[in-house]
Residue, then its C-alpha position, 0 to 999 in steps of 0.5 A: m500500500i502506498r498513499f500520497k497527496v496531490h496538492g491543488q483543486p481536484v479537476g474531473k476528467g473533461r471531454a475531449r475537444f475536436y477540430c477539423v483539418r481538411g475535413r477530418p476531425r481531430a481530437y485533443p485533451h481538455a487542457a485542465t484535465a491534461e495539467y491535473e493528470h500530469l500533476v498526479a503522474l509526478e506525485a505518483a512517480r515520486a511516491f513510487r520511487g524505488q518500487p517496481t512499476p508498472i504494478a502487475g495484478p489487481v489494484r484497489v484505488e482509494l480516493v478523498a478529494v477535498m474541494r475548495r470551500p466557496k467563499s459563501r460558506q466561510r462565514r463565522k456562523d459556518l461550521d469549520q469542518r469538512e462537509q460532503d460536497i455534491r457540487k461539480p465536478d463529479t466524483d467519478n470524473i475526478l477518479k477517472a482523471v486520477v487513474d489516468g494520471l497513474v497510467v501516465s506516470g507508469v505506476l499502472g500499465d493499463d487502467a483495466c487492472v483496477w478491480s476496485m475503486t473508492a471515492e469520496k468528495w469533501m468541501a474543505d474546512k475553513t483553513e484546509p487547502p484543496h487536495a486529493e489523497i490517493t491510496i493504492h493497494w496491490g498484492e493483497a488477497q481479494g478477500e481482505 
């Protein structure tokens, strides 16, 4: 098991953008998504330094995304603790961006090896910076 943190506002996987060249469509990735996947890849490579990669076998990924608290929720009367966040981006899109970042980093050979995913999305407390906490489990018996 390895756990690491990616600092900054978590970003959901965006749709590919398209343009035409001589009547043929070409696709390119959403800029914010590509930047976030690169950030995840850097932190994953740092966390997995010295570990054999890509990971072979089934992998379990856990994500805790802590989103920036909006200014409208920073009043004195608002609670100073994490709250469940149901705003955009969708939790599954954040998880897709994280797993794609793990593939880009070379930690995972393919996202098909992920057999279990767990994700939570929270609104940060008043002083906490936005970040994503990622835990990767591998080499465990499936019954655990």
